[in-house]
N, CA, C and O atoms as a GROMACS GRO file, in nm:
protein
  584
    1MET      N    1   2.460  22.371  14.394
    1MET     CA    2   2.559  22.258  14.365
    1MET      C    3   2.500  22.207  14.254
    1MET      O    4   2.378  22.205  14.247
    2VAL      N    5   2.579  22.158  14.155
    2VAL     CA    6   2.553  22.089  14.035
    2VAL      C    7   2.604  21.959  14.012
    2VAL      O    8   2.722  21.925  14.024
    3SER      N    9   2.482  21.871  13.968
    3SER     CA   10   2.546  21.739  13.972
    3SER      C   11   2.571  21.692  13.824
    3SER      O   12   2.513  21.760  13.740
    4LEU      N   13   2.632  21.608  13.788
    4LEU     CA   14   2.625  21.561  13.648
    4LEU      C   15   2.556  21.456  13.609
    4LEU      O   16   2.578  21.360  13.683
    5ILE      N   17   2.488  21.434  13.529
    5ILE     CA   18   2.404  21.316  13.500
    5ILE      C   19   2.489  21.252  13.343
    5ILE      O   20   2.486  21.313  13.236
    6PRO      N   21   2.545  21.148  13.360
    6PRO     CA   22   2.608  21.071  13.253
    6PRO      C   23   2.526  21.065  13.135
    6PRO      O   24   2.404  21.053  13.149
    7SER      N   25   2.577  21.071  13.019
    7SER     CA   26   2.509  21.027  12.901
    7SER      C   27   2.520  20.891  12.900
    7SER      O   28   2.596  20.825  12.970
    8ASP      N   29   2.433  20.845  12.809
    8ASP     CA   30   2.379  20.723  12.794
    8ASP      C   31   2.526  20.653  12.746
    8ASP      O   32   2.545  20.537  12.784
    9SER      N   33   2.632  20.720  12.664
    9SER     CA   34   2.758  20.678  12.633
    9SER      C   35   2.838  20.651  12.747
    9SER      O   36   2.925  20.565  12.740
   10GLN      N   37   2.820  20.713  12.849
   10GLN     CA   38   2.897  20.716  12.980
   10GLN      C   39   2.864  20.589  13.051
   10GLN      O   40   2.956  20.517  13.091
   11VAL      N   41   2.729  20.553  13.070
   11VAL     CA   42   2.692  20.442  13.129
   11VAL      C   43   2.684  20.314  13.133
   11VAL      O   44   2.582  20.264  13.086
   12PRO      N   45   2.768  20.243  13.177
   12PRO     CA   46   2.788  20.109  13.129
   12PRO      C   47   2.695  20.009  13.103
   12PRO      O   48   2.606  19.991  13.186
   13SER      N   49   2.702  19.930  12.985
   13SER     CA   50   2.619  19.848  13.010
   13SER      C   51   2.644  19.725  13.079
   13SER      O   52   2.760  19.685  13.094
   14ILE      N   53   2.542  19.660  13.124
   14ILE     CA   54   2.560  19.534  13.182
   14ILE      C   55   2.656  19.430  13.133
   14ILE      O   56   2.710  19.352  13.212
   15THR      N   57   2.676  19.429  13.013
   15THR     CA   58   2.819  19.343  13.001
   15THR      C   59   2.935  19.374  12.982
   15THR      O   60   3.027  19.306  12.937
   16GLU      N   61   2.933  19.522  13.030
   16GLU     CA   62   3.079  19.581  13.042
   16GLU      C   63   3.108  19.590  13.208
   16GLU      O   64   3.209  19.642  13.256
   17LEU      N   65   3.007  19.535  13.279
   17LEU     CA   66   3.019  19.507  13.424
   17LEU      C   67   3.085  19.375  13.451
   17LEU      O   68   3.061  19.276  13.382
   18PRO      N   69   3.180  19.374  13.567
   18PRO     CA   70   3.250  19.234  13.549
   18PRO      C   71   3.150  19.160  13.653
   18PRO      O   72   3.081  19.223  13.733
   19LEU      N   73   3.152  19.012  13.641
   19LEU     CA   74   3.050  18.949  13.665
   19LEU      C   75   3.104  18.919  13.841
   19LEU      O   76   3.213  18.874  13.877
   20GLY      N   77   3.011  18.953  13.911
   20GLY     CA   78   3.017  18.969  14.042
   20GLY      C   79   2.902  18.951  14.144
   20GLY      O   80   2.786  18.932  14.105
   21LEU      N   81   2.931  18.957  14.266
   21LEU     CA   82   2.816  18.912  14.342
   21LEU      C   83   2.659  19.014  14.345
   21LEU      O   84   2.541  18.979  14.355
   22ASP      N   85   2.726  19.151  14.333
   22ASP     CA   86   2.611  19.248  14.309
   22ASP      C   87   2.563  19.216  14.163
   22ASP      O   88   2.441  19.227  14.151
   23THR      N   89   2.618  19.184  14.069
   23THR     CA   90   2.550  19.199  13.926
   23THR      C   91   2.503  19.056  13.888
   23THR      O   92   2.453  19.045  13.776
   24TRP      N   93   2.511  18.949  13.962
   24TRP     CA   94   2.469  18.807  13.925
   24TRP      C   95   2.333  18.799  13.887
   24TRP      O   96   2.295  18.725  13.797
   25ILE      N   97   2.261  18.870  13.950
   25ILE     CA   98   2.087  18.858  13.944
   25ILE      C   99   2.071  18.912  13.845
   25ILE      O  100   1.987  18.846  13.782
   26ASP      N  101   2.109  19.017  13.777
   26ASP     CA  102   2.082  19.096  13.674
   26ASP      C  103   2.135  19.049  13.540
   26ASP      O  104   2.083  19.078  13.432
   27ILE      N  105   2.245  18.973  13.557
   27ILE     CA  106   2.326  18.925  13.468
   27ILE      C  107   2.226  18.781  13.424
   27ILE      O  108   2.188  18.771  13.307
   28PHE      N  109   2.196  18.690  13.511
   28PHE     CA  110   2.115  18.587  13.497
   28PHE      C  111   1.981  18.605  13.407
   28PHE      O  112   1.946  18.531  13.315
   29HIS      N  113   1.920  18.711  13.450
   29HIS     CA  114   1.766  18.749  13.405
   29HIS      C  115   1.823  18.764  13.242
   29HIS      O  116   1.740  18.727  13.159
   30GLN      N  117   1.941  18.808  13.189
   30GLN     CA  118   1.968  18.844  13.055
   30GLN      C  119   2.015  18.704  12.973
   30GLN      O  120   1.998  18.694  12.851
   31LEU      N  121   2.079  18.594  13.059
   31LEU     CA  122   2.122  18.473  12.968
   31LEU      C  123   2.011  18.404  12.891
   31LEU      O  124   1.894  18.402  12.930
   32ASN      N  125   2.055  18.348  12.780
   32ASN     CA  126   1.962  18.309  12.680
   32ASN      C  127   1.964  18.127  12.750
   32ASN      O  128   2.030  18.030  12.710
   33LEU      N  129   1.876  18.137  12.851
   33LEU     CA  130   1.861  17.997  12.897
   33LEU      C  131   1.724  17.944  12.898
   33LEU      O  132   1.661  18.043  12.937
   34ASN      N  133   1.645  17.858  12.880
   34ASN     CA  134   1.545  17.822  12.908
   34ASN      C  135   1.529  17.669  12.962
   34ASN      O  136   1.625  17.595  12.984
   35GLY      N  137   1.401  17.636  12.980
   35GLY     CA  138   1.369  17.484  13.049
   35GLY      C  139   1.424  17.456  13.162
   35GLY      O  140   1.430  17.528  13.261
   36VAL      N  141   1.468  17.339  13.146
   36VAL     CA  142   1.528  17.264  13.276
   36VAL      C  143   1.672  17.380  13.332
   36VAL      O  144   1.682  17.435  13.442
   37ALA      N  145   1.764  17.388  13.220
   37ALA     CA  146   1.867  17.466  13.235
   37ALA      C  147   1.836  17.591  13.342
   37ALA      O  148   1.896  17.613  13.447
   38GLN      N  149   1.708  17.676  13.275
   38GLN     CA  150   1.680  17.792  13.340
   38GLN      C  151   1.659  17.776  13.486
   38GLN      O  152   1.709  17.842  13.577
   39ARG      N  153   1.568  17.667  13.494
   39ARG     CA  154   1.535  17.649  13.624
   39ARG      C  155   1.634  17.589  13.730
   39ARG      O  156   1.604  17.598  13.849
   40VAL      N  157   1.750  17.528  13.694
   40VAL     CA  158   1.857  17.460  13.771
   40VAL      C  159   1.947  17.615  13.789
   40VAL      O  160   1.970  17.657  13.902
   41PHE      N  161   1.985  17.679  13.685
   41PHE     CA  162   2.082  17.776  13.705
   41PHE      C  163   2.022  17.916  13.791
   41PHE      O  164   2.094  18.008  13.830
   42ALA      N  165   1.882  17.910  13.810
   42ALA     CA  166   1.817  18.005  13.856
   42ALA      C  167   1.836  17.986  14.017
   42ALA      O  168   1.808  18.075  14.098
   43ASN      N  169   1.887  17.861  14.051
   43ASN     CA  170   1.929  17.846  14.198
   43ASN      C  171   2.064  17.839  14.201
   43ASN      O  172   2.102  17.740  14.265
   44VAL      N  173   2.163  17.916  14.151
   44VAL     CA  174   2.300  17.910  14.135
   44VAL      C  175   2.319  18.067  14.202
   44VAL      O  176   2.266  18.169  14.160
   45GLU      N  177   2.409  18.054  14.317
   45GLU     CA  178   2.481  18.191  14.322
   45GLU      C  179   2.605  18.222  14.302
   45GLU      O  180   2.684  18.162  14.374
   46TYR      N  181   2.663  18.322  14.205
   46TYR     CA  182   2.812  18.347  14.205
   46TYR      C  183   2.879  18.382  14.338
   46TYR      O  184   2.843  18.461  14.426
   47ARG      N  185   2.992  18.296  14.327
   47ARG     CA  186   3.074  18.298  14.464
   47ARG      C  187   3.208  18.415  14.444
   47ARG      O  188   3.224  18.515  14.515
   48ARG      N  189   3.292  18.374  14.337
   48ARG     CA  190   3.392  18.473  14.296
   48ARG      C  191   3.464  18.390  14.171
   48ARG      O  192   3.431  18.284  14.118
   49ASN      N  193   3.571  18.473  14.146
   49ASN     CA  194   3.679  18.425  14.051
   49ASN      C  195   3.794  18.386  14.100
   49ASN      O  196   3.881  18.460  14.146
   50GLN      N  197   3.796  18.278  14.093
   50GLN     CA  198   3.971  18.183  14.143
   50GLN      C  199   4.046  18.173  14.053
   50GLN      O  200   4.006  18.111  13.954
   51ASP      N  201   4.141  18.213  14.053
   51ASP     CA  202   4.289  18.173  13.934
   51ASP      C  203   4.213  18.175  13.778
   51ASP      O  204   4.253  18.098  13.690
   52GLY      N  205   4.128  18.248  13.761
   52GLY     CA  206   4.052  18.284  13.621
   52GLY      C  207   3.959  18.194  13.592
   52GLY      O  208   3.928  18.166  13.477
   53VAL      N  209   3.898  18.136  13.709
   53VAL     CA  210   3.752  18.016  13.696
   53VAL      C  211   3.658  18.095  13.798
   53VAL      O  212   3.679  18.121  13.916
   54GLU      N  213   3.528  18.129  13.702
   54GLU     CA  214   3.409  18.148  13.789
   54GLU      C  215   3.354  18.042  13.858
   54GLU      O  216   3.331  17.938  13.796
   55ILE      N  217   3.327  18.050  13.984
   55ILE     CA  218   3.287  17.995  14.079
   55ILE      C  219   3.143  18.012  14.117
   55ILE      O  220   3.102  18.118  14.164
   56PHE      N  221   3.068  17.912  14.097
   56PHE     CA  222   2.927  17.918  14.136
   56PHE      C  223   2.886  17.816  14.209
   56PHE      O  224   2.936  17.705  14.189
   57CYS      N  225   2.783  17.835  14.312
   57CYS     CA  226   2.728  17.717  14.393
   57CYS      C  227   2.573  17.695  14.374
   57CYS      O  228   2.486  17.780  14.393
   58LEU      N  229   2.559  17.588  14.340
   58LEU     CA  230   2.423  17.529  14.330
   58LEU      C  231   2.362  17.493  14.458
   58LEU      O  232   2.418  17.420  14.541
   59ASP      N  233   2.242  17.549  14.474
   59ASP     CA  234   2.149  17.508  14.608
   59ASP      C  235   2.136  17.368  14.621
   59ASP      O  236   2.075  17.300  14.538
   60ARG      N  237   2.199  17.315  14.736
   60ARG     CA  238   2.195  17.169  14.725
   60ARG      C  239   2.058  17.111  14.757
   60ARG      O  240   2.047  16.988  14.759
   61SER      N  241   1.959  17.182  14.782
   61SER     CA  242   1.819  17.152  14.785
   61SER      C  243   1.766  17.142  14.618
   61SER      O  244   1.670  17.073  14.583
   62GLN      N  245   1.824  17.202  14.554
   62GLN     CA  246   1.780  17.195  14.399
   62GLN      C  247   1.867  17.138  14.293
   62GLN      O  248   1.861  17.173  14.175
   63SER      N  249   1.966  17.028  14.349
   63SER     CA  250   2.047  16.992  14.278
   63SER      C  251   2.035  16.846  14.237
   63SER      O  252   2.135  16.786  14.199
   64ALA      N  253   1.916  16.784  14.244
   64ALA     CA  254   1.886  16.663  14.183
   64ALA      C  255   1.889  16.622  14.047
   64ALA      O  256   1.918  16.511  14.003
   65ILE      N  257   1.849  16.753  13.970
   65ILE     CA  258   1.848  16.736  13.827
   65ILE      C  259   1.977  16.749  13.745
   65ILE      O  260   1.997  16.699  13.635
   66TYR      N  261   2.048  16.813  13.806
   66TYR     CA  262   2.195  16.881  13.777
   66TYR      C  263   2.267  16.809  13.687
   66TYR      O  264   2.288  16.697  13.734
   67ASN      N  265   2.313  16.822  13.583
   67ASN     CA  266   2.416  16.718  13.507
   67ASN      C  267   2.517  16.802  13.420
   67ASN      O  268   2.497  16.923  13.411
   68GLU      N  269   2.607  16.753  13.366
   68GLU     CA  270   2.738  16.813  13.280
   68GLU      C  271   2.647  16.875  13.170
   68GLU      O  272   2.644  16.997  13.155
   69ASP      N  273   2.578  16.798  13.099
   69ASP     CA  274   2.496  16.839  12.998
   69ASP      C  275   2.442  16.967  13.007
   69ASP      O  276   2.444  17.038  12.907
   70LEU      N  277   2.375  17.023  13.154
   70LEU     CA  278   2.343  17.127  13.194
   70LEU      C  279   2.469  17.254  13.206
   70LEU      O  280   2.450  17.374  13.186
   71LEU      N  281   2.571  17.205  13.236
   71LEU     CA  282   2.691  17.294  13.258
   71LEU      C  283   2.732  17.344  13.114
   71LEU      O  284   2.772  17.459  13.096
   72VAL      N  285   2.721  17.267  13.032
   72VAL     CA  286   2.749  17.310  12.874
   72VAL      C  287   2.645  17.400  12.828
   72VAL      O  288   2.692  17.485  12.752
   73LYS      N  289   2.508  17.412  12.849
   73LYS     CA  290   2.431  17.508  12.830
   73LYS      C  291   2.470  17.629  12.907
   73LYS      O  292   2.468  17.732  12.840
   74PHE      N  293   2.500  17.640  13.012
   74PHE     CA  294   2.538  17.745  13.103
   74PHE      C  295   2.655  17.813  13.039
   74PHE      O  296   2.652  17.929  12.998
   75GLU      N  297   2.747  17.742  13.035
   75GLU     CA  298   2.875  17.802  12.975
   75GLU      C  299   2.847  17.870  12.838
   75GLU      O  300   2.899  17.978  12.809
   76ALA      N  301   2.772  17.809  12.762
   76ALA     CA  302   2.736  17.887  12.623
   76ALA      C  303   2.664  17.989  12.650
   76ALA      O  304   2.680  18.088  12.578
   77ALA      N  305   2.580  17.993  12.742
   77ALA     CA  306   2.480  18.121  12.781
   77ALA      C  307   2.577  18.249  12.819
   77ALA      O  308   2.574  18.363  12.772
   78LEU      N  309   2.664  18.192  12.920
   78LEU     CA  310   2.754  18.296  12.939
   78LEU      C  311   2.861  18.352  12.823
   78LEU      O  312   2.902  18.468  12.820
   79ARG      N  313   2.892  18.265  12.743
   79ARG     CA  314   2.998  18.299  12.628
   79ARG      C  315   2.923  18.408  12.566
   79ARG      O  316   2.974  18.519  12.551
   80GLU      N  317   2.769  18.372  12.519
   80GLU     CA  318   2.705  18.430  12.430
   80GLU      C  319   2.685  18.583  12.495
   80GLU      O  320   2.702  18.684  12.426
   81PHE      N  321   2.646  18.587  12.635
   81PHE     CA  322   2.641  18.732  12.680
   81PHE      C  323   2.739  18.815  12.702
   81PHE      O  324   2.729  18.937  12.699
   82PHE      N  325   2.864  18.734  12.732
   82PHE     CA  326   2.978  18.840  12.775
   82PHE      C  327   3.058  18.827  12.640
   82PHE      O  328   3.129  18.925  12.619
   83GLY      N  329   3.062  18.738  12.551
   83GLY     CA  330   3.112  18.768  12.418
   83GLY      C  331   3.268  18.694  12.408
   83GLY      O  332   3.347  18.701  12.314
   84TYR      N  333   3.283  18.623  12.536
   84TYR     CA  334   3.416  18.540  12.520
   84TYR      C  335   3.386  18.412  12.618
   84TYR      O  336   3.291  18.408  12.696
   85LYS      N  337   3.473  18.320  12.602
   85LYS     CA  338   3.433  18.164  12.673
   85LYS      C  339   3.507  18.198  12.815
   85LYS      O  340   3.616  18.256  12.821
   86MET      N  341   3.442  18.160  12.911
   86MET     CA  342   3.468  18.136  13.044
   86MET      C  343   3.488  17.991  13.113
   86MET      O  344   3.433  17.886  13.079
   87ASN      N  345   3.564  18.008  13.199
   87ASN     CA  346   3.621  17.896  13.269
   87ASN      C  347   3.491  17.896  13.366
   87ASN      O  348   3.456  18.001  13.419
   88VAL      N  349   3.435  17.800  13.383
   88VAL     CA  350   3.308  17.771  13.514
   88VAL      C  351   3.314  17.644  13.567
   88VAL      O  352   3.324  17.535  13.510
   89GLN      N  353   3.304  17.678  13.713
   89GLN     CA  354   3.284  17.524  13.809
   89GLN      C  355   3.174  17.588  13.917
   89GLN      O  356   3.168  17.693  13.981
   90VAL      N  357   3.078  17.449  13.901
   90VAL     CA  358   2.948  17.466  13.946
   90VAL      C  359   2.972  17.389  14.104
   90VAL      O  360   2.983  17.266  14.096
   91PHE      N  361   2.977  17.422  14.182
   91PHE     CA  362   2.974  17.345  14.321
   91PHE      C  363   2.819  17.332  14.411
   91PHE      O  364   2.746  17.429  14.430
   92VAL      N  365   2.790  17.204  14.456
   92VAL     CA  366   2.673  17.185  14.490
   92VAL      C  367   2.680  17.215  14.650
   92VAL      O  368   2.748  17.134  14.712
   93SER      N  369   2.635  17.295  14.709
   93SER     CA  370   2.637  17.339  14.853
   93SER      C  371   2.517  17.416  14.905
   93SER      O  372   2.414  17.438  14.841
   94ASP      N  373   2.541  17.451  15.018
   94ASP     CA  374   2.462  17.556  15.100
   94ASP      C  375   2.474  17.702  15.033
   94ASP      O  376   2.580  17.758  15.007
   95ILE      N  377   2.359  17.745  15.013
   95ILE     CA  378   2.372  17.885  14.949
   95ILE      C  379   2.393  18.002  15.069
   95ILE      O  380   2.340  17.988  15.180
   96GLU      N  381   2.462  18.099  15.039
   96GLU     CA  382   2.515  18.188  15.128
   96GLU      C  383   2.449  18.352  15.119
   96GLU      O  384   2.444  18.442  15.204
   97SER      N  385   2.400  18.345  14.971
   97SER     CA  386   2.359  18.466  14.960
   97SER      C  387   2.210  18.438  14.825
   97SER      O  388   2.182  18.328  14.778
   98GLU      N  389   2.152  18.547  14.796
   98GLU     CA  390   2.036  18.540  14.719
   98GLU      C  391   2.060  18.487  14.583
   98GLU      O  392   2.150  18.532  14.511
   99THR      N  393   1.977  18.391  14.547
   99THR     CA  394   1.981  18.360  14.410
   99THR      C  395   1.874  18.396  14.334
   99THR      O  396   1.770  18.421  14.394
  100PRO      N  397   1.876  18.410  14.171
  100PRO     CA  398   1.791  18.441  14.116
  100PRO      C  399   1.655  18.403  14.160
  100PRO      O  400   1.570  18.489  14.183
  101ALA      N  401   1.632  18.278  14.172
  101ALA     CA  402   1.501  18.217  14.214
  101ALA      C  403   1.464  18.272  14.338
  101ALA      O  404   1.348  18.309  14.356
  102GLY      N  405   1.570  18.284  14.444
  102GLY     CA  406   1.543  18.331  14.564
  102GLY      C  407   1.483  18.490  14.565
  102GLY      O  408   1.396  18.527  14.643
  103TYR      N  409   1.552  18.580  14.456
  103TYR     CA  410   1.524  18.696  14.460
  103TYR      C  411   1.360  18.711  14.392
  103TYR      O  412   1.275  18.786  14.439
  104LYS      N  413   1.343  18.633  14.288
  104LYS     CA  414   1.194  18.619  14.236
  104LYS      C  415   1.112  18.603  14.354
  104LYS      O  416   1.026  18.683  14.392
  105LYS      N  417   1.141  18.498  14.407
  105LYS     CA  418   1.043  18.446  14.536
  105LYS      C  419   1.024  18.570  14.651
  105LYS      O  420   0.912  18.594  14.697
  106ARG      N  421   1.124  18.634  14.686
  106ARG     CA  422   1.126  18.765  14.769
  106ARG      C  423   1.033  18.865  14.698
  106ARG      O  424   0.936  18.908  14.759
  107LEU      N  425   1.059  18.906  14.563
  107LEU     CA  426   0.953  18.991  14.528
  107LEU      C  427   0.806  18.980  14.533
  107LEU      O  428   0.721  19.067  14.555
  108LEU      N  429   0.792  18.816  14.500
  108LEU     CA  430   0.646  18.793  14.504
  108LEU      C  431   0.594  18.784  14.628
  108LEU      O  432   0.477  18.812  14.653
  109ASP      N  433   0.683  18.740  14.718
  109ASP     CA  434   0.630  18.743  14.882
  109ASP      C  435   0.582  18.900  14.906
  109ASP      O  436   0.470  18.933  14.944
  110GLU      N  437   0.690  18.989  14.875
  110GLU     CA  438   0.655  19.138  14.904
  110GLU      C  439   0.547  19.170  14.852
  110GLU      O  440   0.466  19.235  14.919
  111ALA      N  441   0.521  19.135  14.735
  111ALA     CA  442   0.403  19.200  14.653
  111ALA      C  443   0.280  19.147  14.721
  111ALA      O  444   0.185  19.219  14.750
  112ASN      N  445   0.288  18.995  14.748
  112ASN     CA  446   0.160  18.929  14.815
  112ASN      C  447   0.127  19.006  14.981
  112ASN      O  448   0.016  19.019  15.033
  113ALA      N  449   0.252  19.043  15.034
  113ALA     CA  450   0.229  19.089  15.152
  113ALA      C  451   0.165  19.239  15.149
  113ALA      O  452   0.092  19.284  15.237
  114LEU      N  453   0.203  19.300  15.042
  114LEU     CA  454   0.120  19.436  15.009
  114LEU      C  455  -0.023  19.412  14.977
  114LEU      O  456  -0.111  19.488  15.020
  115ARG      N  457  -0.051  19.302  14.896
  115ARG     CA  458  -0.195  19.270  14.868
  115ARG      C  459  -0.272  19.254  14.974
  115ARG      O  460  -0.377  19.315  14.994
  116VAL      N  461  -0.217  19.160  15.055
  116VAL     CA  462  -0.291  19.137  15.184
  116VAL      C  463  -0.321  19.269  15.268
  116VAL      O  464  -0.436  19.304  15.292
  117THR      N  465  -0.225  19.330  15.304
  117THR     CA  466  -0.235  19.442  15.372
  117THR      C  467  -0.346  19.553  15.303
  117THR      O  468  -0.434  19.611  15.366
  118SER      N  469  -0.326  19.562  15.200
  118SER     CA  470  -0.427  19.633  15.115
  118SER      C  471  -0.570  19.590  15.128
  118SER      O  472  -0.658  19.676  15.139
  119TYR      N  473  -0.604  19.434  15.126
  119TYR     CA  474  -0.718  19.367  15.123
  119TYR      C  475  -0.797  19.405  15.262
  119TYR      O  476  -0.913  19.441  15.279
  120GLU      N  477  -0.683  19.382  15.364
  120GLU     CA  478  -0.762  19.388  15.513
  120GLU      C  479  -0.770  19.527  15.567
  120GLU      O  480  -0.810  19.543  15.682
  121SER      N  481  -0.732  19.642  15.484
  121SER     CA  482  -0.752  19.763  15.542
  121SER      C  483  -0.865  19.831  15.438
  121SER      O  484  -0.891  19.952  15.444
  122ASP      N  485  -0.932  19.735  15.337
  122ASP     CA  486  -1.007  19.780  15.262
  122ASP      C  487  -1.126  19.832  15.361
  122ASP      O  488  -1.132  19.782  15.473
  123SER      N  489  -1.212  19.924  15.324
  123SER     CA  490  -1.337  19.976  15.434
  123SER      C  491  -1.437  19.876  15.405
  123SER      O  492  -1.513  19.853  15.499
  124ASN      N  493  -1.456  19.814  15.303
  124ASN     CA  494  -1.576  19.692  15.268
  124ASN      C  495  -1.574  19.571  15.343
  124ASN      O  496  -1.670  19.511  15.390
  125VAL      N  497  -1.430  19.539  15.348
  125VAL     CA  498  -1.369  19.441  15.404
  125VAL      C  499  -1.407  19.465  15.562
  125VAL      O  500  -1.493  19.400  15.621
  126GLN      N  501  -1.339  19.554  15.612
  126GLN     CA  502  -1.368  19.580  15.726
  126GLN      C  503  -1.498  19.593  15.824
  126GLN      O  504  -1.519  19.566  15.943
  127SER      N  505  -1.574  19.650  15.715
  127SER     CA  506  -1.738  19.647  15.774
  127SER      C  507  -1.807  19.497  15.754
  127SER      O  508  -1.903  19.458  15.820
  128LEU      N  509  -1.738  19.416  15.649
  128LEU     CA  510  -1.801  19.291  15.666
  128LEU      C  511  -1.742  19.214  15.790
  128LEU      O  512  -1.817  19.140  15.853
  129LEU      N  513  -1.604  19.228  15.829
  129LEU     CA  514  -1.561  19.170  15.909
  129LEU      C  515  -1.608  19.221  16.064
  129LEU      O  516  -1.590  19.152  16.164
  130LYS      N  517  -1.662  19.334  16.066
  130LYS     CA  518  -1.720  19.380  16.185
  130LYS      C  519  -1.877  19.323  16.194
  130LYS      O  520  -1.936  19.297  16.299
  131LYS      N  521  -1.914  19.314  16.102
  131LYS     CA  522  -2.078  19.286  16.087
  131LYS      C  523  -2.116  19.145  16.130
  131LYS      O  524  -2.212  19.108  16.197
  132PHE      N  525  -2.012  19.069  16.073
  132PHE     CA  526  -2.009  18.926  16.115
  132PHE      C  527  -1.910  18.853  16.197
  132PHE      O  528  -1.901  18.731  16.207
  133SER      N  529  -1.837  18.942  16.254
  133SER     CA  530  -1.768  18.902  16.369
  133SER      C  531  -1.652  18.797  16.311
  133SER      O  532  -1.606  18.696  16.366
  134GLY      N  533  -1.619  18.857  16.177
  134GLY     CA  534  -1.525  18.743  16.101
  134GLY      C  535  -1.400  18.782  16.100
  134GLY      O  536  -1.367  18.879  16.168
  135PHE      N  537  -1.304  18.707  16.018
  135PHE     CA  538  -1.165  18.731  16.044
  135PHE      C  539  -1.102  18.705  15.891
  135PHE      O  540  -1.168  18.631  15.818
  136VAL      N  541  -0.997  18.753  15.849
  136VAL     CA  542  -0.949  18.705  15.749
  136VAL      C  543  -0.840  18.607  15.715
  136VAL      O  544  -0.725  18.618  15.759
  137VAL      N  545  -0.884  18.506  15.631
  137VAL     CA  546  -0.791  18.398  15.629
  137VAL      C  547  -0.682  18.444  15.518
  137VAL      O  548  -0.712  18.429  15.400
  138LYS      N  549  -0.560  18.498  15.550
  138LYS     CA  550  -0.487  18.553  15.495
  138LYS      C  551  -0.415  18.454  15.362
  138LYS      O  552  -0.384  18.515  15.261
  139ASP      N  553  -0.397  18.340  15.365
  139ASP     CA  554  -0.368  18.245  15.271
  139ASP      C  555  -0.483  18.234  15.182
  139ASP      O  556  -0.459  18.169  15.081
  140SER      N  557  -0.599  18.278  15.193
  140SER     CA  558  -0.702  18.294  15.066
  140SER      C  559  -0.709  18.386  14.994
  140SER      O  560  -0.795  18.384  14.905
  141ILE      N  561  -0.617  18.505  15.009
  141ILE     CA  562  -0.604  18.620  14.924
  141ILE      C  563  -0.500  18.568  14.824
  141ILE      O  564  -0.393  18.515  14.856
  142ILE      N  565  -0.541  18.588  14.702
  142ILE     CA  566  -0.459  18.545  14.588
  142ILE      C  567  -0.459  18.671  14.483
  142ILE      O  568  -0.537  18.765  14.503
  143LYS      N  569  -0.388  18.670  14.392
  143LYS     CA  570  -0.384  18.774  14.294
  143LYS      C  571  -0.463  18.717  14.180
  143LYS      O  572  -0.439  18.600  14.149
  144THR      N  573  -0.562  18.789  14.110
  144THR     CA  574  -0.664  18.729  14.024
  144THR      C  575  -0.618  18.777  13.889
  144THR      O  576  -0.663  18.718  13.791
  145LYS      N  577  -0.524  18.891  13.869
  145LYS     CA  578  -0.515  18.923  13.717
  145LYS      C  579  -0.420  19.057  13.754
  145LYS      O  580  -0.443  19.135  13.846
  146ASP      N  581  -0.341  19.061  13.688
  146ASP     CA  582  -0.230  19.179  13.677
  146ASP      C  583  -0.322  19.334  13.643
  146ASP      O  584  -0.261  19.440  13.629
   0.00000   0.00000   0.00000
């Protein structure tokens, strides 16, 4: 069986992909946002395109500092990324899917779980636990460097 691997020119760049539920997190990380705007819109999920309007939902628990000035920055970042003006609406509601901030937290939690498992299974740690009848306080295990 022969499989064809597309050349770089055949693989669409992220800007050629439509804005969608499965592309939103990747797109967000490439937007030119910083400061408060970045923190607020990291808690936004993409919902759908409805009659030419891109609908986003801001997590209700993160909406205290949201304002129309931030929406202008968000629209500008989307325009810069996609190369055209988008009509955008942001609603405050409960989140139904993973946001960029939720994605980042999940990855950090998964990495921490691996770190804890690795620490707990270390032979030196096991030896100390056995010798002193001790136990590991999982919350005390932190990342010290990359």
